[in-house]
LUMMIBA-105087 format. One record per residue: residue number from 1; z, x, y of N, C-alpha, C, O in turn. Coordinates in Angstrom, 1 decimal. Atoms other than C-alpha are relative to their C-alpha. Layout:
<sites>
SITE    n      nw      nu      nv     caw     cau     cav      cw      cu      cv      ow      ou      ov
SITE  NUM       Z       X       Y       Z       X       Y       Z       X       Y       Z       X       Y
...
</sites>
This chain:
<sites>
SITE    n      nw      nu      nv     caw     cau     cav      cw      cu      cv      ow      ou      ov
SITE    1     0.0     0.8    -1.2     0.0     0.0     0.0     0.0     0.9     1.2     0.8     1.9     1.3
SITE    2     0.1    -0.9    -1.2    -0.9     1.4     3.4     1.2    -0.3     0.9     1.9    -1.2     0.8
SITE    3    -1.1     0.1    -0.9     1.5     2.0     6.2    -0.1    -1.4     0.8     0.9    -2.1     1.0
SITE    4     0.1     1.2    -0.8     0.1    -0.9     8.3     0.3    -1.3    -0.8     0.9    -2.2    -0.3
SITE    5    -0.2     1.1     0.8     0.2    -3.3     5.4     1.5    -0.2    -0.3     2.1    -1.3    -0.2
SITE    6    -1.4     0.1     0.3     3.8    -2.5     4.6     0.8    -0.4     1.3     1.7    -1.2     1.2
SITE    7    -0.7     0.4    -1.2     4.9    -2.7     8.2    -0.2    -1.5     0.4     0.7    -2.1     0.9
SITE    8     0.3     1.4    -0.3     3.2    -6.1     8.6     0.8    -0.9    -0.9     1.4    -1.9    -0.4
SITE    9    -0.9     0.8     0.9     5.1    -7.4     5.6     1.4     0.0     0.5     2.1    -1.0     0.5
SITE   10    -1.4    -0.1    -0.5     8.4    -6.1     7.0     0.2    -0.9     1.2     1.2    -1.6     1.3
SITE   11    -0.2     0.8    -1.3     7.8    -7.7    10.4    -0.1    -1.5    -0.3     0.7    -2.3     0.3
SITE   12     0.0     1.4     0.4     6.8   -11.0     8.8     1.3    -0.5    -0.6     1.8    -1.6    -0.4
SITE   13    -1.3     0.3     0.6     9.9   -10.9     6.7     1.1    -0.1     1.0     2.0    -1.0     0.9
SITE   14    -1.1     0.0    -1.0    12.1   -10.1     9.7    -0.1    -1.3     0.8     0.9    -1.9     1.2
SITE   15     0.2     1.2    -0.8    10.6   -13.0    11.7     0.3    -1.3    -0.7     0.7    -2.3    -0.1
SITE   16    -0.3     1.2     0.8    11.0   -15.5     8.9     1.2     0.1    -0.9     1.3    -0.6    -1.9
SITE   17    -1.2    -0.3     0.9    14.3   -14.2     7.5     0.8    -1.2    -0.2     1.2    -1.9     0.7
SITE   18    -0.9     1.1     0.3    16.4   -16.8     5.7     1.0     0.3    -1.1     1.9    -0.5    -1.4
SITE   19    -1.0    -0.4     1.1    18.1   -15.0     2.8    -0.2     1.5    -0.3    -1.2     2.1     0.1
SITE   20     0.0    -1.4     0.3    18.9   -11.5     1.6    -1.3     0.4    -0.7    -1.9    -0.3    -1.6
SITE   21     1.3    -0.5     0.5    15.8    -9.4     0.7     0.3     1.3    -0.8     0.9     2.3    -0.3
SITE   22    -0.2    -1.2     0.8    15.9    -6.9    -2.2    -1.4     0.6    -0.2    -2.3     0.0    -0.8
SITE   23     1.3    -0.6     0.1    13.1    -4.4    -2.1    -0.2     0.8    -1.3     0.8     1.2    -1.9
SITE   24     0.3    -0.9     1.1    11.4    -2.4    -4.8     0.5     1.4     0.3     1.2     1.6     1.3
SITE   25    -0.4    -1.3    -0.3    12.0     1.3    -5.0    -0.9     0.5     1.1    -2.1     0.4     1.0
SITE   26     0.7    -0.5    -1.2    11.0     2.8    -1.6     0.1     1.5     0.1     1.1     2.1    -0.2
SITE   27    -0.1    -1.4    -0.3    10.1     6.3    -0.7     0.6     0.2     1.3     0.9    -0.7     2.1
SITE   28    -0.8    -0.2    -1.2    11.9     8.0     2.2    -0.7    -0.5     1.3     0.0    -1.0     2.2
SITE   29     0.6     0.5    -1.2     9.3     7.0     4.8     0.1    -1.5     0.1     0.3    -2.1     1.1
SITE   30    -0.2     1.4     0.0     9.4     3.4     3.7     1.4    -0.5     0.3     1.6    -1.5     1.0
SITE   31    -1.5     0.3    -0.3    13.2     3.4     3.9     0.2     0.1     1.5     0.9    -0.8     2.1
SITE   32    -0.1    -0.1    -1.4    12.9     4.6     7.5    -0.6    -1.3     0.7     0.0    -1.8     1.7
SITE   33     0.6     1.1    -0.6    10.6     1.7     8.3     0.9    -1.3    -0.1     0.9    -2.1     0.8
SITE   34    -0.9     1.2     0.2    13.0    -0.9     6.8     1.1     0.1     1.1     1.5    -0.9     1.7
SITE   35    -1.1    -0.2    -0.9    15.8     0.6     9.0    -0.5    -0.4     1.5     0.2    -0.9     2.3
SITE   36     0.5     0.2    -1.3    13.6     0.4    12.1    -0.4    -1.4     0.3    -0.2    -1.9     1.4
SITE   37     0.4     1.4    -0.2    12.4    -3.2    11.6     1.3    -0.9     0.0     1.3    -1.9     0.7
SITE   38    -1.2     0.9     0.2    15.8    -4.7    10.5     1.2     0.6     0.7     2.3     0.6     0.1
SITE   39    -1.1    -0.5    -0.7    18.0    -3.2    13.2     1.0    -1.2     0.3     0.6    -2.3     0.6
SITE   40    -1.0     1.0    -0.2    21.3    -5.1    13.5     0.4    -0.8    -1.3     1.3    -1.6    -1.3
SITE   41    -0.3     0.7     1.3    21.2    -6.3     9.8     0.9     1.0    -0.8     1.0     2.2    -0.6
SITE   42    -0.6    -0.8     1.0    23.3    -5.1     6.9    -1.0     0.6    -0.9    -1.8    -0.2    -1.5
SITE   43     1.0    -0.6     0.9    21.2    -2.6     5.0     0.7     0.8    -1.1     1.3     1.8    -0.7
SITE   44    -0.7    -0.7     1.1    22.4    -1.4     1.6    -1.1     0.8    -0.8    -2.2     0.3    -1.0
SITE   45     0.9    -0.9     0.7    20.8     1.5    -0.3     0.6     0.3    -1.4     1.8     0.5    -1.5
SITE   46    -0.5    -0.1     1.4    21.0     1.9    -4.1     0.7     1.3    -0.3     1.7     1.3    -1.0
SITE   47    -0.6    -1.3     0.2    21.8     5.6    -4.1    -0.4     1.0     1.0    -1.5     1.4     1.1
SITE   48     0.4    -0.8    -1.1    22.0     7.8    -1.1    -0.4     1.4    -0.4    -0.9     2.2     0.4
SITE   49     0.4    -1.3     0.5    21.5    10.9    -3.3    -1.4     0.0    -0.5    -2.0     1.1    -0.8
SITE   50     1.3     0.1     0.6    18.2     9.6    -4.6    -1.1     0.1     1.1    -0.9    -0.3     2.2
SITE   51     1.1     0.0    -0.9    14.8    10.2    -3.0    -0.6    -1.4     0.1    -0.8    -2.0     1.2
SITE   52     0.5     1.4     0.1    13.5     6.8    -4.2     1.1    -1.0    -0.1     2.0    -0.8    -1.0
SITE   53    -1.2     0.9     0.0    15.9     3.9    -3.5    -0.5    -1.4     0.1    -1.5    -1.7     0.8
SITE   54     0.2     1.5    -0.3    16.0     0.1    -3.6     0.9    -0.3     1.2     2.0     0.3     1.3
SITE   55    -0.7     0.4    -1.2    17.2    -1.5    -0.4     0.2    -1.5     0.0    -0.7    -2.2    -0.4
SITE   56    -0.3     1.4    -0.1    18.9    -4.8     0.2     0.4    -0.3     1.4     1.3     0.4     2.0
SITE   57    -0.2     0.4    -1.4    18.8    -6.4     3.6     0.6    -1.4     0.1     0.2    -2.3    -0.5
SITE   58    -0.7     1.2    -0.2    21.2    -9.1     4.7     0.5    -0.2     1.4     0.8     0.8     2.0
SITE   59    -0.5     0.2    -1.4    22.4   -10.7     7.9     1.5    -0.3    -0.1     2.2    -0.6     0.9
SITE   60    -1.5     0.0     0.2    26.0   -10.9     6.4     0.4     1.0    -1.0    -0.4     1.4    -1.9
SITE   61    -0.6    -1.0     0.9    28.2    -8.5     4.5     0.1    -0.5    -1.4     0.6    -1.7    -1.6
SITE   62    -0.1     0.5     1.4    28.0    -8.7     0.7     0.2     1.2    -0.9     0.1     2.4    -0.5
SITE   63     0.0    -1.1     1.0    28.5    -6.7    -2.5    -1.3     0.0    -0.6    -1.7    -0.9    -1.3
SITE   64     1.4     0.0     0.5    25.0    -5.6    -3.4    -0.2     0.2    -1.5     0.6     0.9    -2.1
SITE   65     0.5    -0.2     1.4    23.4    -5.9    -6.8    -1.4     0.4     0.1    -2.3    -0.4     0.4
SITE   66     1.3    -0.5    -0.1    20.4    -3.7    -6.9    -0.9    -0.2    -1.2    -2.1     0.1    -1.2
SITE   67     0.8     0.3     1.2    19.3    -4.8   -10.4    -0.7     1.2    -0.5    -2.0     1.2    -0.7
SITE   68     0.6    -1.3     0.5    18.7    -1.2   -11.6     0.7     0.3    -1.3     1.9     0.2    -1.5
SITE   69    -0.5    -0.5     1.3    19.0     0.1   -15.1    -0.4     1.5    -0.1    -1.4     1.9     0.5
SITE   70     0.3    -1.4     0.3    19.0     3.7   -16.3    -0.4     0.2    -1.4     0.3    -0.3    -2.3
SITE   71     0.5    -0.2     1.3    17.0     4.7   -19.3     0.0     1.5    -0.3    -0.3     2.3     0.6
SITE   72     0.1    -1.4     0.4    17.2     8.0   -21.2    -0.6     0.2    -1.3    -0.6    -0.7    -2.1
SITE   73     0.5    -0.4     1.3    15.5     9.8   -24.0     0.2     1.5    -0.2     0.1     2.2     0.8
SITE   74     0.0    -1.4     0.3    15.8    13.1   -25.7    -1.4     0.5    -0.2    -2.3    -0.3    -0.4
SITE   75     1.3    -0.5     0.2    12.8    15.4   -26.0     0.1     1.5    -0.5     1.2     2.1    -0.4
SITE   76     0.0    -1.4     0.5    11.8    18.7   -27.6    -0.9     1.0     0.7    -0.6     2.2     0.8
SITE   77     0.9    -0.9    -0.6     8.9    20.1   -25.7     0.5     0.4     1.4     0.5    -0.4     2.3
SITE   78    -0.6    -0.5    -1.2    10.5    22.2   -23.0    -1.0     0.2     1.2    -0.6     0.5     2.3
SITE   79     0.9    -0.1    -1.1     7.3    22.3   -21.0    -0.3    -1.3     0.8    -1.0    -1.3     1.8
SITE   80     0.2     1.3    -0.6     7.5    18.6   -20.1     0.6     0.1     1.4     1.7     0.5     1.6
SITE   81    -0.4    -0.1    -1.4     7.7    18.3   -16.3     0.1    -1.4     0.5    -0.2    -2.4    -0.1
SITE   82    -0.1     1.3    -0.7     8.4    15.5   -13.8    -1.3    -0.7     0.0    -1.4    -1.9    -0.2
SITE   83     1.3     0.7    -0.1     4.7    14.9   -13.4    -0.5    -0.5    -1.3    -1.3    -1.4    -1.4
SITE   84     0.4     0.5     1.4     4.2    14.6   -17.2     0.6    -1.4    -0.2     0.0    -2.3    -0.7
SITE   85    -0.7     1.3     0.2     6.8    11.8   -17.3    -0.6    -1.1     0.9    -0.9    -2.2     0.5
SITE   86     0.6     1.0    -0.9     5.4    10.1   -14.2    -1.4    -0.4    -0.4    -1.7    -1.6    -0.4
SITE   87     1.3     0.3     0.5     1.9    10.3   -15.5     0.0    -0.9    -1.2    -0.8    -1.8    -1.3
SITE   88    -0.1     0.9     1.2     2.9     8.8   -18.9     0.4    -1.4     0.4    -0.1    -2.3    -0.2
SITE   89    -0.4     1.3    -0.4     4.7     6.0   -17.2    -1.1    -0.8     0.7    -1.3    -2.0     0.4
SITE   90     1.1     0.7    -0.8     1.8     5.1   -14.9    -1.2    -0.3    -0.9    -1.9    -1.2    -0.7
SITE   91     1.1     0.3     1.0    -0.6     5.3   -17.9     0.2    -1.3    -0.7    -0.7    -1.8    -1.3
SITE   92    -0.3     1.3     0.6     1.2     2.3   -19.2    -0.5    -1.2     0.9    -0.5    -2.3     0.4
SITE   93     0.4     1.0    -0.9    -0.1     0.4   -16.2     1.1    -0.4     1.0     1.0    -1.4     1.7
SITE   94    -1.1     0.3    -0.8     3.2     0.5   -14.4    -0.2     0.6     1.4    -0.8     1.7     1.5
SITE   95     0.1    -0.5    -1.3     3.3     0.9   -10.6     1.2     1.0     0.3     2.3     0.9    -0.3
SITE   96    -1.0    -1.0    -0.4     5.2     3.8    -9.0     1.3    -0.6     0.5     2.4    -0.1     0.3
SITE   97    -1.2     0.5    -0.6     7.6     1.5    -7.2     0.9    -0.8    -0.9     1.9    -1.4    -0.4
SITE   98    -1.0     0.7     0.9     9.2    -0.1   -10.3     1.0     0.9    -0.6     2.0     0.5    -1.2
SITE   99    -1.1    -1.0     0.4    11.1     3.1   -11.1     0.3     1.0     1.1    -0.5     1.3     2.0
SITE  100    -0.5    -0.9    -1.1    13.1     5.5    -9.0    -0.1     1.4    -0.4    -1.1     1.8    -0.9
SITE  101     0.1    -1.4     0.3    14.0     9.1    -9.5    -0.1     0.3    -1.5     0.5    -0.5    -2.3
SITE  102     0.1    -0.5     1.4    13.1    10.9   -12.7     0.8     1.3    -0.1     0.5     2.2     0.7
SITE  103    -0.9    -1.2     0.1    15.7    13.5   -13.8    -0.2     0.6    -1.4    -0.1    -0.1    -2.4
SITE  104     0.2    -0.7     1.2    15.0    16.1   -16.5     1.1     1.0    -0.2     1.2     2.0     0.6
SITE  105    -1.0    -1.0     0.3    17.9    18.0   -18.0    -0.5     0.9    -1.2    -1.7     0.8    -1.5
SITE  106     0.5    -0.8     1.1    17.7    20.6   -20.8    -0.4    -0.8    -1.2    -1.4    -0.3    -1.9
SITE  107     0.3     0.7     1.2    17.6    18.0   -23.5    -0.4    -1.5     0.2    -0.9    -2.1    -0.8
SITE  108     0.2     1.4    -0.2    17.1    14.6   -21.9    -0.8    -0.3     1.2    -0.7     0.4     2.2
SITE  109     0.7     0.5    -1.2    14.9    12.6   -19.5     0.7    -1.3     0.4     0.9    -2.2    -0.4
SITE  110    -0.6     1.2    -0.5    16.5    10.0   -17.3    -1.0    -0.7     1.0    -1.6     0.0     1.8
SITE  111     0.9     0.7    -0.9    14.6     7.3   -15.4     0.7    -1.3     0.5     1.3    -2.1    -0.2
SITE  112    -0.5     1.3    -0.6    15.9     4.6   -12.9    -1.1    -1.0     0.0    -2.3    -0.6     0.3
SITE  113     1.1     1.0     0.1    14.0     1.4   -13.4     0.6    -1.4     0.4     1.7    -1.7     0.2
SITE  114    -0.4     1.4    -0.2    14.1    -2.2   -12.1     0.3    -0.7    -1.3    -0.5    -0.6    -2.2
SITE  115    -0.5     0.5     1.2    16.1    -4.0   -14.7    -1.0    -0.9    -0.8    -1.1    -0.7    -2.0
SITE  116     0.9     0.9     0.8    13.5    -6.7   -15.6    -1.2     0.8    -0.6    -1.9     0.2    -1.4
SITE  117     1.1    -0.8     0.5    11.0    -3.9   -16.3     0.4     0.9    -1.1    -0.5     1.6    -1.7
SITE  118    -0.5    -0.8     1.0    13.1    -2.2   -18.9    -0.9    -0.1    -1.3    -1.3     0.9    -1.9
SITE  119     0.8     0.1     1.2    11.1    -3.6   -21.9    -1.3     0.7     0.1    -1.8     1.2    -0.9
SITE  120     1.3    -0.6    -0.1     7.9    -2.3   -20.5     0.1     1.5     0.0    -0.8     2.2    -0.6
SITE  121    -0.2    -1.4     0.0     9.2     1.2   -19.9     0.3     0.5    -1.4    -0.1     1.6    -1.8
SITE  122    -0.3    -0.3     1.3    10.5     1.2   -23.4    -1.2     0.1    -0.9    -1.2     0.7    -2.0
SITE  123     1.3    -0.1     0.7     6.9     0.9   -24.6    -0.5     1.4     0.0    -1.4     1.8    -0.8
SITE  124     0.4    -1.4     0.0     6.5     4.6   -23.7     0.6     0.7    -1.2     1.9     0.8    -1.2
SITE  125    -0.5    -0.7     1.2     6.9     6.5   -27.0    -0.5     1.4    -0.1    -0.2     2.1    -1.1
SITE  126     0.5    -1.3     0.1     5.0     9.7   -26.3    -0.2     0.6     1.4    -0.8     0.0     2.2
SITE  127     0.3    -0.8    -1.2     4.9    12.3   -23.5    -0.5     1.4    -0.5     0.2     2.1    -1.1
SITE  128     0.6    -1.3     0.4     2.6    15.3   -24.0     0.1     0.2    -1.6     0.4     1.3    -2.0
SITE  129    -0.1     0.0     1.5     2.5    14.5   -27.8     1.4     0.2    -0.6     1.6     0.4    -1.8
SITE  130    -1.4    -0.1     0.4     6.3    14.7   -27.9     0.5    -1.5    -0.1     0.4    -2.2     0.8
SITE  131    -0.5     1.4     0.2     7.8    11.5   -29.4     1.3    -0.2     0.8     2.2     0.6     0.8
SITE  132    -1.2     0.4    -0.8    10.3     9.8   -27.1     0.4    -1.4    -0.3    -0.4    -2.2    -0.7
SITE  133    -0.6     1.3     0.2    12.6     6.8   -27.5     1.0    -0.3     1.1     2.1     0.2     1.0
SITE  134    -0.9     0.3    -1.1    14.1     5.4   -24.4     1.1    -1.1    -0.3     0.8    -2.0    -1.1
SITE  135    -1.1     0.9     0.2    17.5     3.7   -24.5     0.9    -0.1     1.3     0.8     0.8     2.2
SITE  136    -0.8     0.2    -1.2    20.0     2.4   -21.9     1.0     1.1     0.1     1.6     1.5    -0.9
SITE  137    -1.0    -1.1    -0.2    22.3     5.0   -20.3     0.9    -0.6     1.1     0.6    -1.5     1.9
SITE  138    -1.0     0.4    -1.0    25.4     4.6   -18.0    -0.4     0.5     1.4    -0.3    -0.2     2.4
SITE  139     0.4    -0.6    -1.3    24.2     7.0   -15.3    -0.9     1.2    -0.1    -1.2     1.5    -1.3
SITE  140     0.8    -1.1     0.0    22.1     9.9   -14.3     0.8     1.3     0.4     1.5     1.2     1.4
SITE  141    -0.8    -1.2    -0.4    23.6    13.4   -14.3    -0.6     0.7     1.2    -1.8     0.6     1.4
SITE  142     0.4    -0.8    -1.2    23.3    15.6   -11.2    -0.6     1.3    -0.5     0.0     2.1    -1.1
SITE  143     0.7    -1.2     0.4    20.7    18.3   -11.8    -0.7     0.6     1.2    -1.4    -0.2     1.9
SITE  144     0.7    -0.6    -1.1    19.4    20.8    -9.3    -1.5     0.0    -0.2    -2.0     0.3    -1.3
SITE  145     1.4     0.1     0.1    15.7    20.3    -8.6    -0.7     1.3    -0.2    -0.3     2.3     0.5
SITE  146     0.7    -1.3     0.2    13.3    23.0    -9.9    -0.9     0.2     1.1    -1.8    -0.6     1.5
SITE  147     0.8    -0.3    -1.1    11.7    24.7    -7.0    -0.3     1.5     0.0     0.5     2.3    -0.4
SITE  148     0.5    -1.4    -0.1     9.8    27.9    -6.3    -0.3     0.3     1.5    -1.2    -0.4     2.1
SITE  149     0.4    -0.3    -1.4     9.7    29.5    -2.8    -1.1     1.0     0.0    -1.1     2.0    -0.7
SITE  150     1.2    -0.9    -0.1     6.4    31.1    -1.8    -0.3     0.2     1.4     0.0    -0.6     2.3
SITE  151     0.6    -0.3    -1.3     4.7    32.6     1.2    -1.5     0.0    -0.1    -2.0     0.7    -1.0
SITE  152     1.5     0.1     0.0     1.1    31.7     1.9    -0.6     0.6     1.3     0.0     0.4     2.4
SITE  153     0.8    -0.5    -1.1    -1.4    33.4     4.2    -1.3    -0.9     0.1    -2.1    -0.9    -0.8
SITE  154     1.0     1.0    -0.1    -3.9    30.9     5.6    -0.8     0.2     1.2    -0.4     0.7     2.2
SITE  155     0.8     0.0    -1.2    -6.8    30.5     8.0     0.5    -1.0     1.0     0.3    -0.9     2.2
SITE  156    -0.5     1.1    -0.8    -5.2    27.3     9.3     1.1    -0.8    -0.8     1.3    -0.5    -1.9
SITE  157    -1.0     0.8     0.6    -2.5    24.8     8.6    -0.6    -1.4    -0.5     0.2    -2.4    -0.6
SITE  158     0.6     1.2     0.6    -5.0    22.2     7.3     0.6    -0.3    -1.4     0.9     0.6    -2.1
SITE  159    -0.6     0.3     1.2    -3.7    20.3     4.4    -0.8     0.5    -1.2    -0.2     0.9    -2.2
SITE  160     0.8    -0.4     1.1    -6.6    21.2     2.2     0.1     1.5    -0.2     0.1     2.0    -1.4
SITE  161    -0.3    -1.4     0.1    -6.0    24.9     2.9     1.3     0.3    -0.7     1.4     1.2    -1.6
SITE  162    -1.3    -0.2     0.6    -2.4    24.7     2.0     0.0    -0.4    -1.5     0.5     0.4    -2.3
SITE  163     0.1     0.5     1.4    -3.0    22.7    -1.2    -0.8     1.0    -0.9    -0.4     1.4    -2.0
SITE  164     0.9    -0.9     0.7    -5.8    25.0    -2.3     0.7     1.4    -0.3     0.7     1.9    -1.5
SITE  165    -0.7    -1.3     0.2    -3.7    28.2    -1.8     1.2    -0.2    -0.9     1.5     0.7    -1.7
SITE  166    -1.2     0.1     0.8    -0.5    26.8    -3.3    -0.2    -0.3    -1.5     0.5     0.3    -2.3
SITE  167     0.2     0.3     1.3    -2.0    25.4    -6.4    -1.2     0.7    -0.6    -1.6     0.4    -1.8
SITE  168     1.1    -0.8     0.5    -4.9    27.9    -6.8    -1.2    -0.8    -0.4    -1.7    -0.6    -1.5
SITE  169     1.2     0.8     0.3    -7.7    25.4    -6.7    -1.0     0.1     1.2    -0.6     0.5     2.3
SITE  170     1.1     0.0    -1.1   -11.0    25.1    -4.7     0.2    -1.0     1.0     0.7    -2.1     0.7
SITE  171    -0.2     1.0    -1.1   -10.9    23.4    -1.3    -0.9    -1.2    -0.2    -0.5    -2.3     0.2
SITE  172     0.8     1.2     0.3   -13.8    21.2    -2.4     0.7    -0.9    -1.0     0.5    -2.1    -0.9
SITE  173    -0.7     0.8     1.0   -11.7    20.0    -5.3     1.2    -0.7     0.7     1.5    -1.9     0.3
SITE  174    -1.0     0.7    -0.8    -8.9    19.2    -2.8    -0.6    -1.2     0.7     0.1    -2.2     0.8
SITE  175     0.7     1.1    -0.7   -11.3    17.1    -0.8    -0.2    -1.2    -1.0    -0.1    -2.4    -0.6
SITE  176     0.2     1.0     1.1   -12.1    15.2    -4.1     1.4    -0.7    -0.2     1.4    -2.0    -0.4
SITE  177    -1.3     0.5     0.3    -8.3    14.7    -4.7     0.4    -1.0     1.1     0.9    -2.1     0.9
SITE  178    -0.3     0.9    -1.1    -7.9    13.2    -1.2    -0.9    -1.3    -0.1    -0.3    -2.4     0.1
SITE  179     0.9     1.1     0.2   -10.9    10.9    -1.8     0.4    -0.9    -1.1     0.1    -2.1    -1.1
SITE  180    -0.5     0.7     1.1    -9.3     9.8    -5.0     1.4    -0.6     0.2     2.0    -1.1    -0.7
SITE  181    -1.3     0.5    -0.3    -6.1     8.8    -3.2     1.1     0.6    -0.8     2.1     0.0    -1.2
SITE  182    -1.0    -0.8     0.8    -4.1    11.5    -4.9     0.9     0.9     0.9     1.7     1.6     0.3
SITE  183    -0.7    -0.9    -0.9    -2.7    13.2    -1.8     0.8    -0.8     1.0     0.2    -1.7     1.6
SITE  184    -0.8     0.7    -1.0     0.1    12.1     0.4     0.7     1.1     0.9     1.0     2.2     0.4
SITE  185    -0.9    -0.8    -0.8     1.9    13.7     3.4     1.1    -0.9     0.4     1.0    -2.0     1.0
SITE  186    -1.3     0.8    -0.2     5.5    12.5     3.8    -0.1    -1.4    -0.6     0.3    -2.4     0.1
SITE  187     0.1     1.2     0.8     4.8     9.9     1.2    -1.0    -1.1     0.4    -0.9    -2.2     0.0
SITE  188     1.0     0.9    -0.5     1.9     8.3     3.0    -1.4     0.6    -0.4    -1.7     1.7    -0.2
SITE  189     1.3    -0.4     0.4    -1.6     8.4     1.5    -0.8     0.5     1.2    -0.8    -0.2     2.3
SITE  190     0.8    -0.5    -1.1    -4.0    10.4     3.6    -1.5    -0.3    -0.3    -1.9    -0.3    -1.5
SITE  191     1.5     0.3     0.2    -7.8     9.7     4.1    -0.8     1.2     0.4    -2.0     1.3     0.1
SITE  192     0.8    -1.2    -0.5    -8.8    13.1     5.7     0.7     1.3    -0.6     1.9     1.4    -0.6
SITE  193    -0.5    -1.3     0.5    -8.5    16.6     4.2     0.2     1.0     1.1     0.6     2.1     0.8
SITE  194    -0.1    -1.0    -1.1    -8.5    18.2     7.6     1.3    -0.2     0.8     1.4     0.5     1.9
SITE  195    -1.3     0.2    -0.8    -5.0    17.0     8.8     0.7     1.3     0.1     0.8     2.0    -0.9
SITE  196    -0.8    -1.2    -0.2    -2.9    19.7    10.3     1.5    -0.3    -0.3     2.0    -1.3     0.2
SITE  197    -1.4     0.2     0.5     0.5    20.1     8.7     1.0     0.7     1.0     0.6     1.6     1.7
SITE  198    -1.0    -0.7    -0.8     3.8    21.1    10.4     1.2     0.2    -0.8     1.4    -0.4    -1.9
SITE  199    -1.2    -0.3     0.7     7.2    22.4     9.4     0.7    -1.3    -0.4     0.8    -2.3     0.3
SITE  200    -0.7     1.1     0.6     9.2    20.0     7.2    -0.9    -1.1    -0.7    -0.4    -2.1    -1.2
SITE  201     0.9     0.9     0.7     6.1    18.1     6.0     0.1     0.2    -1.5     0.3     1.3    -2.0
SITE  202     0.0     0.0     1.5     6.1    17.2     2.3    -1.4    -0.5    -0.4    -1.8    -1.6    -0.2
SITE  203     1.4     0.3     0.5     2.6    17.3     0.7     0.2    -0.3    -1.5     0.6     0.5    -2.3
SITE  204    -0.1     0.4     1.4     2.5    15.4    -2.6    -1.5    -0.1    -0.6    -2.3    -0.8     0.0
SITE  205     1.3     0.1     0.6    -0.5    15.9    -4.9     0.2    -0.4    -1.5     0.7     0.3    -2.3
SITE  206    -0.2     0.5     1.4    -0.6    13.7    -8.0    -0.7     0.8    -1.0    -1.9     1.1    -0.9
SITE  207     0.6    -0.9     1.0    -1.1    15.8   -11.1     0.4     1.4     0.2     0.2     2.2    -0.7
SITE  208    -0.3    -1.4    -0.2     0.1    19.0    -9.5     1.4     0.2     0.4     2.1     1.1    -0.1
SITE  209    -1.3    -0.2    -0.5     3.4    18.6    -7.7     0.1    -0.2     1.5    -0.8    -0.9     2.1
SITE  210    -0.2     0.2    -1.4     4.8    18.7    -4.2     0.2     1.4     0.7     0.7     2.4     0.1
SITE  211    -0.2    -1.2    -0.8     4.8    21.3    -1.4     0.8    -0.4     1.2     0.4    -1.3     1.9
SITE  212    -0.8     0.2    -1.2     7.5    21.4     1.2    -0.2     1.2     1.0     0.2     2.3     0.6
SITE  213     0.2    -1.1    -1.0     6.5    23.4     4.3     1.3     0.2     0.7     1.8    -0.6     1.5
SITE  214    -1.4    -0.3    -0.5     9.7    25.1     5.4    -0.1     0.6     1.4     0.6     0.3     2.3
SITE  215     0.0    -0.8    -1.2     8.7    27.5     8.2    -1.4     0.7     0.2    -2.0     1.1    -0.7
SITE  216     1.2    -0.8    -0.4     5.7    29.0    10.1     0.5     1.4     0.4     1.3     1.5     1.3
SITE  217    -0.6    -1.4    -0.2     6.4    32.8    10.0    -0.8     0.8     1.0    -0.3     1.8     1.5
SITE  218     0.7    -0.8    -1.0     3.7    33.9    12.4    -1.3     0.5    -0.5    -1.8     0.0    -1.6
SITE  219     1.4    -0.5     0.3     0.4    35.8    12.3     0.2     1.3    -0.8     1.0     2.2    -0.4
SITE  220     0.1    -1.3     0.7    -0.4    38.6     9.9    -0.9     1.0     0.7    -1.5     0.6     1.7
SITE  221     0.8    -1.0    -0.6    -2.2    41.8    10.8    -1.5    -0.4    -0.1    -2.3     0.0     0.8
SITE  222     1.4     0.5     0.2    -5.4    40.1     9.6    -0.2    -1.3     0.7    -1.2    -2.0     0.4
SITE  223     0.0     1.3    -0.8    -4.7    37.1    11.9     0.0    -1.2    -0.9    -0.6    -2.2    -0.6
SITE  224    -0.3     1.1     0.8    -3.7    34.9     9.1     1.3    -0.7     0.3     2.2     0.0     0.7
SITE  225    -1.3     0.7    -0.3    -1.0    32.2     9.6     0.8     0.1    -1.3     0.3    -0.4    -2.4
SITE  226    -0.9    -0.1     1.1     1.9    32.9     7.3     1.0    -1.1     0.0     1.7    -1.3     1.0
SITE  227    -1.0     1.1     0.1     4.0    30.0     6.1     0.9     0.2    -1.3     0.5     0.7    -2.3
SITE  228    -0.9     0.0     1.1     7.0    29.7     3.9     0.1    -1.4    -0.6     0.3    -2.4     0.2
SITE  229     0.0     1.3     0.6     6.9    26.8     1.4     0.9     0.0    -1.3     1.3     1.0    -1.8
SITE  230    -0.6     0.2     1.3     8.7    25.4    -1.6    -0.9    -0.8    -0.9    -1.5    -1.9    -0.4
SITE  231     0.8     0.8     1.0     6.8    24.2    -4.7     1.0    -0.8    -0.8     1.9    -0.2    -1.4
SITE  232    -0.9     0.8     0.8     8.5    21.3    -6.4    -0.9    -0.7    -1.1    -1.8    -1.4    -0.8
SITE  233     0.8     0.5     1.1     7.2    20.4    -9.8     0.8    -0.9    -0.9     0.3    -1.4    -1.9
</sites>
């Protein structure tokens, strides 16, 4: 859903508000939009430590029920990554907004999911040829996110240049990824591969991972722009 479409829905809901509204799992940018549209309302968030959260908006104070279940499964293939789990879930025909954060420990995979969708997520029985069996769990353990800090030297801060350098792919292939709606900046789909990025931007590339631009370090002797980034996979 585009930014304009989502904001239009929020504004219409605010104008015709008559009962509490429970949203699907929202990314950080969508969460900000809910706060900006529903100023003065009680806004509850499912988990302040999570990146993806459900939000409940009400004009009176209440005890929120976010209708979230946690599923877990053991696995053997230690090469399984966040993107493998996400890709397998979406291959079932599930939308990204029906499940929240995905957490991978040494031995188990945890997924937050809208409760009514639990039976559909349980249909996932294989990730990268590794057999999995999801069952209900009480909670998700706290695990430090896997990340790699890198320094890139670039001709510019264009998003296609950053993605190509970070993931070692051709810039023409990056253009294709953008045209296939597989690239987001700060959780918003982009339509142009020429967008200039800035510090603290998060670039998400479906099938590859995420890049968080931390700092512009300046110019190299060869007049390249040097940036510090984190790769999140």
